[in-house]
Z-matrix of the N, CA and C atoms (Angstrom, degrees):
N
C 1 1.461
C 2 1.523 1 108.92
N 3 1.331 2 116.03 1 130.05
C 4 1.458 3 120.76 2 -178.54
C 5 1.519 4 110.16 3 -79.72
N 6 1.304 5 115.63 4 132.66
C 7 1.466 6 121.46 5 174.18
C 8 1.516 7 108.47 6 -130.32
N 9 1.331 8 115.89 7 137.04
C 10 1.456 9 121.38 8 171.21
C 11 1.520 10 107.08 9 -105.66
N 12 1.309 11 116.10 10 120.61
C 13 1.461 12 121.30 11 -176.21
C 14 1.519 13 109.08 12 -112.38
N 15 1.334 14 116.02 13 113.70
C 16 1.462 15 121.42 14 179.40
C 17 1.523 16 110.10 15 -92.52
N 18 1.304 17 115.78 16 149.98
C 19 1.455 18 121.93 17 176.37
C 20 1.522 19 108.61 18 -152.17
N 21 1.334 20 114.86 19 167.28
C 22 1.454 21 120.17 20 174.85
C 23 1.511 22 115.31 21 103.30
N 24 1.323 23 117.68 22 -5.16
C 25 1.451 24 119.69 23 177.80
C 26 1.523 25 111.61 24 -72.37
N 27 1.330 26 115.90 25 171.54
C 28 1.456 27 120.10 26 179.05
C 29 1.504 28 111.57 27 160.63
N 30 1.321 29 114.41 28 -165.27
C 31 1.464 30 122.65 29 179.54
C 32 1.524 31 109.30 30 -100.85
N 33 1.315 32 116.64 31 130.79
C 34 1.455 33 121.35 32 -179.63
C 35 1.523 34 109.07 33 -141.99
N 36 1.317 35 116.62 34 149.86
C 37 1.460 36 120.46 35 178.55
C 38 1.526 37 110.31 36 -78.49
N 39 1.322 38 116.99 37 155.46
C 40 1.462 39 119.70 38 175.39
C 41 1.527 40 110.81 39 -54.47
N 42 1.331 41 115.52 40 137.74
C 43 1.455 42 121.17 41 -176.67
C 44 1.519 43 114.01 42 90.07
N 45 1.311 44 116.39 43 -10.53
C 46 1.455 45 121.12 44 -179.06
C 47 1.517 46 113.10 45 -81.88
N 48 1.341 47 115.19 46 -175.96
C 49 1.460 48 121.74 47 -176.78
C 50 1.521 49 110.60 48 -131.54
N 51 1.309 50 114.83 49 152.36
C 52 1.459 51 123.01 50 171.26
C 53 1.518 52 107.97 51 -143.61
N 54 1.323 53 115.04 52 153.45
C 55 1.461 54 120.16 53 174.90
C 56 1.522 55 108.07 54 -124.48
N 57 1.314 56 115.96 55 117.52
C 58 1.453 57 121.69 56 176.94
C 59 1.518 58 110.05 57 -93.12
N 60 1.318 59 115.64 58 143.57
C 61 1.457 60 120.85 59 176.58
C 62 1.521 61 109.78 60 -126.53
N 63 1.302 62 115.80 61 149.61
C 64 1.469 63 122.44 62 178.53
C 65 1.522 64 106.99 63 -134.83
N 66 1.312 65 115.93 64 116.43
C 67 1.459 66 121.35 65 -178.38
C 68 1.524 67 109.75 66 -109.37
N 69 1.318 68 115.97 67 130.74
C 70 1.463 69 121.40 68 178.15
C 71 1.521 70 108.83 69 -90.27
N 72 1.332 71 116.09 70 115.91
C 73 1.463 72 121.99 71 -179.56
C 74 1.519 73 109.35 72 -104.18
N 75 1.314 74 116.24 73 145.66
C 76 1.457 75 119.94 74 177.12
C 77 1.512 76 113.19 75 65.92
N 78 1.312 77 115.53 76 26.93
C 79 1.461 78 120.57 77 -174.75
C 80 1.515 79 108.41 78 -90.12
N 81 1.316 80 116.86 79 107.58
C 82 1.459 81 120.58 80 -177.18
C 83 1.523 82 112.38 81 -93.10
N 84 1.336 83 116.48 82 -8.30
C 85 1.454 84 119.99 83 178.06
C 86 1.530 85 109.55 84 -90.05
N 87 1.310 86 116.15 85 178.49
C 88 1.458 87 120.30 86 178.87
C 89 1.520 88 108.72 87 -84.31
N 90 1.311 89 115.66 88 108.20
C 91 1.467 90 121.44 89 -175.12
C 92 1.518 91 111.64 90 -56.71
N 93 1.310 92 116.07 91 -36.13
C 94 1.460 93 119.92 92 -176.11
C 95 1.527 94 112.92 93 -69.88
N 96 1.316 95 117.93 94 -7.77
C 97 1.462 96 121.29 95 176.09
C 98 1.526 97 112.26 96 -84.77
N 99 1.314 98 116.81 97 -6.50
C 100 1.457 99 121.92 98 -174.35
C 101 1.523 100 110.79 99 -108.31
N 102 1.332 101 115.53 100 135.30
C 103 1.458 102 119.96 101 169.12
C 104 1.534 103 108.25 102 -74.99
N 105 1.303 104 116.19 103 164.72
C 106 1.468 105 120.71 104 -178.52
C 107 1.521 106 110.26 105 -138.98
N 108 1.309 107 114.73 106 148.20
C 109 1.462 108 120.79 107 -179.95
C 110 1.525 109 110.41 108 -140.61
N 111 1.313 110 115.06 109 153.71
C 112 1.463 111 122.58 110 167.37
C 113 1.533 112 107.25 111 -114.35
N 114 1.317 113 115.06 112 134.53
C 115 1.450 114 123.00 113 176.00
C 116 1.533 115 107.64 114 -122.83
N 117 1.316 116 116.07 115 166.17
C 118 1.455 117 119.82 116 173.18
C 119 1.516 118 109.55 117 -145.24
N 120 1.328 119 113.52 118 155.08
C 121 1.457 120 119.72 119 177.02
C 122 1.516 121 109.25 120 -139.28
N 123 1.314 122 115.16 121 117.83
C 124 1.454 123 121.54 122 177.19
C 125 1.528 124 109.22 123 -91.25
N 126 1.326 125 118.05 124 156.86
C 127 1.463 126 120.16 125 -179.79
C 128 1.526 127 112.05 126 -55.58
N 129 1.317 128 115.42 127 129.72
C 130 1.457 129 120.33 128 177.89
C 131 1.509 130 115.40 129 76.93
N 132 1.337 131 116.54 130 5.30
C 133 1.464 132 119.66 131 -178.45
C 134 1.523 133 110.22 132 -121.84
N 135 1.315 134 115.51 133 162.21
C 136 1.452 135 120.23 134 177.35
C 137 1.533 136 110.15 135 -77.28
N 138 1.328 137 114.32 136 155.90
C 139 1.463 138 119.16 137 176.34
C 140 1.523 139 108.87 138 -66.83
N 141 1.332 140 116.86 139 138.21
C 142 1.452 141 121.14 140 -179.45
C 143 1.522 142 110.23 141 -127.91
N 144 1.316 143 114.65 142 147.50
C 145 1.459 144 121.40 143 175.08
C 146 1.519 145 109.20 144 -75.48
N 147 1.310 146 116.37 145 128.16
C 148 1.457 147 121.74 146 -178.83
C 149 1.524 148 111.46 147 -100.12
N 150 1.342 149 115.93 148 -48.28
C 151 1.462 150 120.49 149 -176.68
C 152 1.518 151 109.42 150 -156.61
N 153 1.330 152 115.43 151 153.39
C 154 1.456 153 120.68 152 177.82
C 155 1.514 154 110.47 153 -142.38
N 156 1.320 155 116.18 154 154.31
C 157 1.461 156 121.39 155 179.27
C 158 1.521 157 108.46 156 -140.51
N 159 1.318 158 116.00 157 140.60
C 160 1.458 159 120.48 158 -178.08
C 161 1.531 160 110.51 159 -70.81
N 162 1.312 161 115.61 160 171.69
C 163 1.463 162 121.24 161 -172.94
C 164 1.527 163 112.63 162 -59.68
N 165 1.304 164 117.56 163 -40.34
C 166 1.467 165 119.51 164 179.85
C 167 1.520 166 111.80 165 -100.07
N 168 1.315 167 116.32 166 4.48
C 169 1.461 168 120.36 167 174.59
C 170 1.510 169 114.99 168 82.97
N 171 1.322 170 116.55 169 11.46
C 172 1.450 171 118.53 170 -176.05
C 173 1.509 172 115.21 171 -78.01
N 174 1.343 173 117.37 172 -19.64
C 175 1.453 174 119.27 173 -179.67
C 176 1.515 175 109.86 174 -139.73
N 177 1.325 176 114.83 175 148.57
C 178 1.454 177 121.73 176 -178.97
C 179 1.523 178 110.03 177 -134.79
N 180 1.323 179 115.21 178 156.17
C 181 1.464 180 121.61 179 174.12
C 182 1.518 181 108.46 180 -135.06
N 183 1.319 182 115.52 181 152.23
C 184 1.461 183 121.20 182 -179.69
C 185 1.525 184 109.39 183 -140.22
N 186 1.313 185 115.50 184 149.38
C 187 1.451 186 118.86 185 171.61
C 188 1.525 187 108.10 186 -72.14
N 189 1.306 188 116.29 187 154.95
C 190 1.465 189 120.11 188 -179.20
C 191 1.523 190 111.54 189 -60.19
N 192 1.321 191 116.42 190 -30.62
C 193 1.462 192 120.08 191 -175.60
C 194 1.526 193 113.11 192 -70.62
N 195 1.324 194 118.27 193 -19.33
C 196 1.467 195 119.92 194 -177.82
C 197 1.529 196 112.92 195 -119.65
N 198 1.316 197 116.81 196 -5.61
C 199 1.460 198 120.27 197 -176.70
C 200 1.530 199 110.19 198 -57.94
N 201 1.322 200 115.57 199 132.48
C 202 1.454 201 120.80 200 -179.24
C 203 1.517 202 114.00 201 88.89
N 204 1.326 203 117.33 202 -12.62
C 205 1.467 204 121.10 203 -179.90
C 206 1.538 205 111.87 204 -115.12
N 207 1.329 206 116.90 205 -33.39
C 208 1.464 207 121.15 206 -177.94
C 209 1.524 208 109.62 207 -107.94
N 210 1.331 209 115.79 208 148.79
C 211 1.456 210 121.83 209 176.56
C 212 1.523 211 109.56 210 -135.03
N 213 1.319 212 115.72 211 124.33
C 214 1.463 213 120.41 212 176.58
C 215 1.522 214 109.01 213 -97.68
N 216 1.322 215 116.12 214 142.01
C 217 1.457 216 120.61 215 178.50
C 218 1.527 217 108.67 216 -148.85
N 219 1.308 218 115.67 217 168.61
C 220 1.463 219 119.78 218 179.03
C 221 1.522 220 110.36 219 -145.97
N 222 1.329 221 114.31 220 154.04
C 223 1.455 222 121.57 221 174.91
C 224 1.532 223 105.82 222 -126.78
N 225 1.301 224 116.39 223 97.93
C 226 1.464 225 119.81 224 -174.87
C 227 1.529 226 112.33 225 -68.25
N 228 1.315 227 117.04 226 -24.26
C 229 1.468 228 120.03 227 177.61
C 230 1.524 229 111.13 228 -69.21
N 231 1.335 230 116.22 229 -27.44
C 232 1.467 231 121.11 230 -178.71
C 233 1.521 232 112.59 231 -107.74
N 234 1.319 233 117.45 232 3.15
C 235 1.478 234 122.08 233 -178.79
C 236 1.537 235 111.60 234 54.74
N 237 1.311 236 115.84 235 46.48
C 238 1.466 237 119.87 236 -179.56
C 239 1.524 238 111.80 237 -129.42
N 240 1.315 239 114.72 238 152.25
C 241 1.460 240 123.11 239 173.30
C 242 1.519 241 106.82 240 -129.15
N 243 1.314 242 116.65 241 138.40
C 244 1.460 243 120.68 242 -177.62
C 245 1.520 244 111.18 243 -125.48
N 246 1.320 245 114.64 244 158.35
C 247 1.467 246 121.76 245 175.11
C 248 1.519 247 107.39 246 -134.94
N 249 1.318 248 115.89 247 108.68
C 250 1.462 249 121.46 248 175.31
C 251 1.515 250 108.06 249 -87.41
N 252 1.325 251 116.16 250 123.02
C 253 1.459 252 121.10 251 -176.30
C 254 1.524 253 108.78 252 -118.84
N 255 1.318 254 115.75 253 116.63
C 256 1.468 255 122.20 254 179.31
C 257 1.516 256 110.52 255 -115.73
N 258 1.319 257 115.67 256 164.37
C 259 1.473 258 121.78 257 178.16
C 260 1.527 259 111.12 258 48.80
N 261 1.308 260 115.34 259 49.26
C 262 1.463 261 120.23 260 -175.40
C 263 1.526 262 111.53 261 -66.30
N 264 1.330 263 113.65 262 145.83
C 265 1.460 264 122.14 263 -178.78
C 266 1.530 265 108.92 264 -120.89
N 267 1.326 266 117.28 265 157.64
C 268 1.473 267 118.62 266 177.45
C 269 1.525 268 113.08 267 -55.50
N 270 1.318 269 117.26 268 -32.54
C 271 1.464 270 119.99 269 -179.93
C 272 1.525 271 113.34 270 -72.35
N 273 1.330 272 117.70 271 -5.48
C 274 1.463 273 120.73 272 173.45
C 275 1.533 274 111.52 273 -83.12
N 276 1.317 275 116.76 274 -5.91
C 277 1.463 276 120.81 275 178.87
C 278 1.520 277 110.45 276 -61.30
N 279 1.336 278 115.97 277 124.23
C 280 1.465 279 121.04 278 -176.56
C 281 1.522 280 108.90 279 -178.05
N 282 1.319 281 115.56 280 171.73
C 283 1.456 282 120.92 281 166.26
C 284 1.525 283 106.78 282 -91.15
N 285 1.323 284 115.36 283 128.31
C 286 1.462 285 121.47 284 -177.45
C 287 1.529 286 109.75 285 -103.73
N 288 1.328 287 114.88 286 133.44
C 289 1.458 288 121.60 287 -178.00
C 290 1.525 289 110.61 288 -122.92
N 291 1.316 290 116.51 289 140.57
C 292 1.455 291 118.87 290 171.66
C 293 1.532 292 109.20 291 -102.15
N 294 1.311 293 114.78 292 153.57
C 295 1.456 294 123.32 293 -179.08
C 296 1.517 295 107.75 294 -141.84
N 297 1.327 296 116.32 295 137.88
C 298 1.456 297 120.02 296 169.27
C 299 1.524 298 107.19 297 -120.12
N 300 1.324 299 116.41 298 144.73
C 301 1.452 300 118.72 299 -172.25
C 302 1.520 301 112.23 300 -152.05
N 303 1.340 302 113.38 301 151.36
C 304 1.454 303 120.48 302 174.84
C 305 1.520 304 107.45 303 -158.37
N 306 1.298 305 116.18 304 121.99
C 307 1.459 306 119.57 305 -177.92
C 308 1.518 307 109.63 306 59.38
N 309 1.300 308 117.68 307 -128.30
C 310 1.455 309 121.46 308 -179.01
C 311 1.514 310 114.58 309 -92.70
N 312 1.320 311 117.28 310 9.82
C 313 1.455 312 120.99 311 -177.57
C 314 1.527 313 110.53 312 -110.61
N 315 1.320 314 115.89 313 137.76
C 316 1.457 315 118.75 314 173.49
C 317 1.522 316 110.28 315 -149.73
N 318 1.312 317 114.64 316 160.18
C 319 1.462 318 123.25 317 178.48
C 320 1.530 319 108.29 318 -133.39
N 321 1.340 320 115.29 319 145.79
C 322 1.465 321 121.41 320 -178.20
C 323 1.517 322 110.37 321 -125.40
N 324 1.304 323 115.19 322 147.47
C 325 1.444 324 120.73 323 171.72
C 326 1.515 325 110.76 324 -84.99
N 327 1.333 326 115.62 325 176.31
C 328 1.467 327 121.03 326 -176.36
C 329 1.522 328 112.57 327 -85.54
N 330 1.316 329 116.84 328 -11.80
C 331 1.454 330 121.00 329 178.39
C 332 1.512 331 113.01 330 97.13
N 333 1.325 332 115.30 331 150.16
C 334 1.458 333 121.71 332 175.84
C 335 1.532 334 108.05 333 -136.41
N 336 1.329 335 115.33 334 135.55
C 337 1.469 336 120.50 335 -175.00
C 338 1.521 337 110.93 336 -81.42
N 339 1.318 338 115.63 337 131.69
C 340 1.460 339 122.75 338 171.85
C 341 1.519 340 107.65 339 -119.44
N 342 1.322 341 116.67 340 123.89
C 343 1.458 342 121.95 341 179.56
C 344 1.520 343 108.50 342 -124.18
N 345 1.324 344 115.94 343 123.06
C 346 1.463 345 121.94 344 179.41
C 347 1.528 346 107.45 345 -111.39
N 348 1.312 347 115.20 346 110.26
C 349 1.456 348 119.78 347 -174.95
C 350 1.520 349 110.14 348 -158.88
N 351 1.323 350 114.93 349 147.82
C 352 1.454 351 119.10 350 175.40
C 353 1.519 352 110.71 351 -93.55
């Protein structure tokens, strides 16, 4: 059974940094064949796409709200996807979810809380 396990969330002051990681457990397919995304959902708001990376990592996309501050990366040898978040703002507070997908198949993690507050 495939599980995506996120880690690295927590409480950070405005202007600080966090690095989120997403590890694919029990993944019997070729991880590098799957694209990956990070999403977030703040209280009372819809889930939004934050960043995405292609299957081999050659291309990335970012929402306008995080462009220049967040960096998505992947290590296909370790079946992991990461999100480096710098210059964090209170409006970045949300539960962050990772997703891997290919064609009509996708998997989601359980989410990790990020709180930006002084």
